[in-house]
C-alpha positions, 0 to 999 in steps of 0.5 A, a space after each residue: 515471461 509467464 506467470 510461473 516466472 513471475 515473482 509469485 509465479 507459483 500462485 501465492 497470494 500477496 497483500 495486494 493481490 485482491 486489488 490487481 484487477 482494479 489497478 491493471 484496468 485503471 488506465 495508462 502510465 499510472 504513478 502508484 505508491 505503496 506505503 509499508 513496502 516490508 519485503 517488496 512482495 506485493 510491489 513486484 506483484 504489482 509491477 509484473 501484473 500491472 504493466 500500465 504502471 509507469 512509476 512505482 513508489 515503495 516507502 518504509 522505514 525498515 525499522 523494528 516495530 510492535 504491531 497492535 492491529 487486531 490485538 485482542 488485549 492490548 499487546 502486540 500481535 507481532 513484533 519485528 527485530 532490528 535484524 529481521 527489519 534490516 533483512 526485509 529492506 535487503 530482500 526488497 531491494 534485491 527482489 526489485 533489482 532482479 525484477 523484469 520491470 524493477 526499473 520502474 520502482 522508486 524506493 523511499 527508505 524513510 517515515 511514511 509521514 515524511 515521504 508524503 511531504 516529497 509530493 504534491 497533493 493529487 499526485 498519484 493515481 494509486 495509493 496503498 496503505 499498509 504500514 500502520 500498527 495502531 488505530 491511531 496510525 490508520 487514521 493518521 495515514 488516511 489524513 496523510 495519503 488521501 489527499 496525495 491521490 488524484 480526483 479519479 485515482 484509487 486509495 486502497 489499504 489492507 487489513 480490512 478484516 480488522 473492525 476498527 480499520 473498517 469504522 475508521 474508513 467509514 468515518 474518515 469517508 464521511 469527513 471527506 464526504 466522498 459519494 464514492 462507492 467503497 469495495 472490499 474483497 479478501 483483506 482489502 478495501 479501495 474506493 475512487 476519490 471523487 473530490 478534492 479535499 
């Protein structure tokens, strides 16, 4: 298989594309999770380009929602209907069933907070959070999912261009007293977890 045969082999940039090199060079037999799977495009991208992944968990509740991230006036910037949510789930499932590395994927159709309870702390080598729809949910996702990252693992997320998210990132990093370097590229951020919390 070559890049043209990949799920995004036409060169389409996925949400997770800026992080692929970091994940691909992060060791062997990685256990990863994408929190907020949507149509599974980023998951497929990771599975194709990061063949060091042993297990790729995907969590989404696939429910209708209003997205307020980036709203200038407090109104939703995007709304997802129940029908569209159902379509997104089916697209994700079919994409992963047909993916050449799809057997590595484990789909969790549930609330991300409930899903976090399924795993012990320091379980994942890589966590990508992209499920938040409000500032409060950003803070909650950090508190919920950061402990699930192994020391030495990557904690990453999307929507870096949203200034309130940047402030939450800085505040949370102070809270956990990390000395690890924060990097941001395109619309993603990441840092290596350097100590238990």
